[in-house]
C-alpha positions in Angstrom: 40.2 -226.6 -40.8 39.0 -223.1 -40.2 41.3 -221.7 -42.9 40.0 -224.3 -45.3 36.4 -223.2 -44.6 37.3 -219.6 -45.1 39.1 -220.4 -48.4 36.0 -222.3 -49.7 33.7 -219.5 -48.7 35.8 -216.9 -50.5 36.0 -219.2 -53.6 32.3 -219.6 -53.6 31.8 -215.8 -53.5 34.3 -215.2 -56.4 32.8 -217.8 -58.7 29.6 -215.9 -59.5 31.6 -212.7 -60.0 33.9 -214.4 -62.5 31.0 -216.0 -64.3 29.2 -212.6 -64.3 32.2 -210.8 -65.8 32.6 -213.5 -68.4 28.9 -213.3 -69.4 29.1 -209.5 -69.6 32.1 -209.7 -71.8 30.5 -212.3 -74.1 27.9 -209.7 -75.0 30.7 -207.7 -76.5 31.2 -210.2 -79.2 30.5 -208.7 -82.6 31.4 -205.5 -84.5 31.5 -202.0 -82.9 31.7 -198.7 -84.6 33.2 -195.4 -83.5 31.0 -192.9 -85.3 31.7 -189.2 -85.6 29.1 -187.0 -87.2 27.4 -190.1 -88.6 30.5 -191.5 -90.2 32.2 -194.7 -89.0 35.8 -193.7 -88.3 36.9 -197.1 -86.7 35.3 -200.5 -86.5 36.4 -203.1 -84.0 35.3 -206.7 -84.2 35.6 -208.7 -81.0 35.2 -212.5 -80.5 36.3 -215.1 -78.1 38.5 -217.8 -79.5 38.3 -221.6 -78.9 41.0 -221.3 -76.2 38.9 -218.6 -74.5 41.4 -215.9 -75.5 39.8 -212.7 -76.8 40.5 -211.8 -80.5 39.9 -208.6 -82.4 40.2 -206.8 -85.6 40.6 -203.0 -86.0 39.4 -201.5 -89.2 40.4 -197.9 -89.9 41.6 -195.6 -92.8 44.9 -196.7 -94.3 46.2 -193.2 -93.4 44.9 -190.5 -91.1 45.9 -187.9 -88.5 44.3 -187.5 -85.1 44.7 -185.9 -81.7 42.3 -188.4 -80.2 39.3 -186.2 -80.5 39.5 -185.0 -84.1 40.2 -187.3 -87.1 41.3 -185.8 -90.4 43.4 -186.3 -93.5 41.7 -189.7 -93.7 42.8 -191.4 -96.9 43.2 -194.7 -98.7 41.1 -197.8 -98.3 40.2 -199.7 -95.2 43.2 -201.1 -93.2 42.5 -204.1 -91.1 44.8 -205.1 -88.2 44.4 -208.2 -86.1 44.9 -208.0 -82.3 48.2 -209.2 -80.8 46.6 -210.2 -77.5 43.2 -210.1 -75.9 42.2 -210.7 -72.3 39.2 -210.3 -70.0 39.9 -207.5 -67.5 37.2 -207.2 -64.9 34.0 -206.8 -67.0 35.9 -205.5 -70.0 37.7 -207.0 -73.0 41.2 -205.6 -73.5 42.8 -205.9 -77.0 46.3 -204.8 -77.9 47.2 -203.9 -81.5 50.7 -203.5 -82.9 51.9 -200.0 -83.7 54.5 -200.4 -86.5 56.2 -197.1 -86.0 59.8 -197.4 -84.8 60.0 -197.4 -81.0 56.2 -197.3 -80.6 54.3 -199.3 -78.0 51.2 -201.3 -78.8 47.8 -199.5 -78.9 45.6 -201.0 -76.1 41.9 -200.6 -76.0 39.3 -201.7 -73.4 35.7 -202.3 -74.3 32.8 -202.3 -71.8 29.2 -202.9 -72.6 26.9 -200.0 -71.7 23.7 -201.2 -73.3 22.3 -203.9 -75.7 23.7 -202.0 -78.7 26.2 -199.6 -77.1 29.6 -199.9 -75.5 32.5 -197.6 -74.6 36.1 -198.0 -75.6 38.9 -196.6 -73.5 42.3 -196.0 -75.1 44.6 -197.3 -72.3 47.6 -195.1 -71.3 46.0 -191.8 -72.5 43.9 -189.2 -70.7 41.3 -189.3 -73.5 37.6 -189.6 -72.5 36.1 -193.0 -73.3 34.7 -193.3 -76.9 31.1 -194.2 -77.3 30.6 -197.2 -79.6 27.6 -198.6 -81.3 27.0 -202.1 -82.6 27.6 -202.3 -86.3 24.9 -203.7 -88.5 25.8 -206.8 -90.5 27.3 -205.8 -93.8 27.4 -202.1 -93.0 30.1 -200.3 -95.0 33.1 -198.5 -93.6 35.1 -196.0 -95.5 34.4 -193.3 -98.1 35.9 -190.7 -95.8 36.3 -187.1 -97.0 40.0 -186.4 -96.8 39.4 -182.6 -96.6 37.0 -182.9 -93.7 37.7 -182.9 -89.9 35.6 -185.4 -88.0 35.5 -184.0 -84.5 33.9 -186.0 -81.7 31.9 -184.3 -78.9 33.4 -184.8 -75.5 31.0 -183.8 -72.7 32.5 -181.1 -70.5 35.6 -180.5 -72.7 36.6 -177.3 -74.4 37.1 -177.4 -78.1 40.8 -177.9 -79.0 42.5 -176.3 -82.0 43.2 -178.9 -84.6 46.3 -178.6 -86.8 45.7 -178.5 -90.6 45.9 -181.7 -92.6 49.5 -182.9 -93.1 50.6 -184.8 -96.2 51.9 -188.2 -95.1 54.5 -189.8 -97.4 53.1 -192.9 -99.0 54.1 -196.0 -97.1 54.6 -194.1 -93.9 52.7 -195.8 -91.0 50.1 -193.7 -89.4 47.1 -194.3 -87.2 48.0 -194.1 -83.5 45.8 -191.8 -81.7 46.9 -189.9 -78.6 47.8 -186.5 -77.3 51.4 -187.0 -78.5 50.5 -188.2 -81.9 50.9 -184.8 -83.7 54.1 -183.9 -81.9 56.9 -183.3 -84.4 54.8 -183.0 -87.5 
């Protein structure tokens, strides 16, 4: 009997936490931009499906190079990829996207609300600082990147890293994963 009371008390304590995390994640529904120097580099659209699974879309340049803090050689139109999976992880929405490169693992991102129109995105499995995100205005365009320009994000407390020059990527070659190892072998 005592064990049953203890279990019910613990369950009662966890219910508000679960509802609170769910409510916080629901405010993440919508479109979020990663902007660098006033230009939208990536856009993520997040929504909760009818089965309560989290769904997302990742819009980005069709071809680009990056070390995670600098984005360059951005070419082509806008490529849109649907998420493979989506879950609620604490007060964050976690989305996984396929990386079509041979032997690559999925790109996993966690989104957490930081204000009414701001969030942060963490690239899981990297040591990159979280990316500040802003809520995208309805109908706001994405694209028109300057392929010759380097879009370098500011990371508080980090020293500037040298960025390799733009590399021509053969047409049809998958690109896009961002991480410290991305430029290895180029």
